[in-house]
One Martini backbone bead per residue (centre of mass of N, CA, C, O) as a GRO file, in nm:
protein
   80
    1UNK     BB    1  -1.191  -1.496   0.100
    2UNK     BB    2  -0.974  -1.342  -0.060
    3UNK     BB    3  -1.102  -1.058  -0.024
    4UNK     BB    4  -1.079  -1.049   0.285
    5UNK     BB    5  -0.777  -1.093   0.311
    6UNK     BB    6  -0.698  -0.842   0.137
    7UNK     BB    7  -0.831  -0.627   0.330
    8UNK     BB    8  -0.679  -0.690   0.591
    9UNK     BB    9  -0.400  -0.645   0.481
   10UNK     BB   10  -0.438  -0.373   0.365
   11UNK     BB   11  -0.501  -0.237   0.641
   12UNK     BB   12  -0.236  -0.297   0.775
   13UNK     BB   13  -0.047  -0.160   0.575
   14UNK     BB   14  -0.195   0.127   0.595
   15UNK     BB   15  -0.142   0.156   0.903
   16UNK     BB   16   0.168   0.149   0.882
   17UNK     BB   17   0.203   0.390   0.696
   18UNK     BB   18   0.058   0.594   0.888
   19UNK     BB   19   0.266   0.550   1.114
   20UNK     BB   20   0.523   0.644   0.970
   21UNK     BB   21   0.321   0.891   0.844
   22UNK     BB   22   0.217   1.113   1.026
   23UNK     BB   23  -0.115   1.267   1.020
   24UNK     BB   24  -0.373   1.456   0.859
   25UNK     BB   25  -0.613   1.228   0.757
   26UNK     BB   26  -0.885   1.178   0.538
   27UNK     BB   27  -0.943   0.856   0.673
   28UNK     BB   28  -1.051   0.547   0.700
   29UNK     BB   29  -1.080   0.225   0.653
   30UNK     BB   30  -1.103   0.230   0.347
   31UNK     BB   31  -0.859   0.408   0.271
   32UNK     BB   32  -0.653   0.242   0.413
   33UNK     BB   33  -0.706  -0.016   0.246
   34UNK     BB   34  -0.641   0.115  -0.031
   35UNK     BB   35  -0.357   0.191   0.040
   36UNK     BB   36  -0.240  -0.098   0.084
   37UNK     BB   37  -0.328  -0.221  -0.189
   38UNK     BB   38  -0.184  -0.009  -0.367
   39UNK     BB   39   0.102  -0.064  -0.249
   40UNK     BB   40   0.115  -0.358  -0.353
   41UNK     BB   41   0.084  -0.278  -0.652
   42UNK     BB   42   0.337  -0.094  -0.669
   43UNK     BB   43   0.545  -0.300  -0.565
   44UNK     BB   44   0.490  -0.509  -0.789
   45UNK     BB   45   0.547  -0.330  -1.034
   46UNK     BB   46   0.833  -0.237  -0.958
   47UNK     BB   47   0.955  -0.523  -0.913
   48UNK     BB   48   0.906  -0.609  -1.218
   49UNK     BB   49   1.080  -0.370  -1.343
   50UNK     BB   50   1.348  -0.468  -1.169
   51UNK     BB   51   1.332  -0.802  -1.128
   52UNK     BB   52   1.229  -0.907  -0.843
   53UNK     BB   53   0.976  -1.007  -0.992
   54UNK     BB   54   0.750  -1.199  -1.125
   55UNK     BB   55   0.501  -1.240  -1.335
   56UNK     BB   56   0.229  -1.253  -1.090
   57UNK     BB   57   0.389  -1.174  -0.841
   58UNK     BB   58   0.379  -1.087  -0.529
   59UNK     BB   59   0.431  -0.887  -0.303
   60UNK     BB   60   0.578  -0.806  -0.023
   61UNK     BB   61   0.533  -0.678   0.284
   62UNK     BB   62   0.754  -0.454   0.287
   63UNK     BB   63   0.709  -0.349  -0.004
   64UNK     BB   64   0.414  -0.259   0.045
   65UNK     BB   65   0.477  -0.052   0.254
   66UNK     BB   66   0.650   0.125   0.066
   67UNK     BB   67   0.414   0.174  -0.135
   68UNK     BB   68   0.222   0.310   0.059
   69UNK     BB   69   0.406   0.547   0.128
   70UNK     BB   70   0.423   0.659  -0.153
   71UNK     BB   71   0.121   0.714  -0.181
   72UNK     BB   72   0.089   0.897   0.061
   73UNK     BB   73   0.277   1.121  -0.049
   74UNK     BB   74   0.121   1.176  -0.314
   75UNK     BB   75  -0.162   1.244  -0.175
   76UNK     BB   76  -0.054   1.485  -0.017
   77UNK     BB   77   0.053   1.651  -0.256
   78UNK     BB   78  -0.231   1.666  -0.401
   79UNK     BB   79  -0.394   1.796  -0.160
   80UNK     BB   80  -0.229   2.084  -0.176
   0.00000   0.00000   0.00000
């Protein structure tokens, strides 16, 4: 059940990130979900590095969106 919930939230976060930065991205449901999950991981890592989150504490919803936007910018830069 935890995995299904993670995929659903990851897809929502990835979709919001793609809505914030529109463009032609070759990625469907799976890549959008991975973008959201990766964004949450990036936000959690950066939050722990800056002392915003304790070790093992997950990132918040809005910071996960910011992390997904960062990943989307990096992915677009690498694709060029």
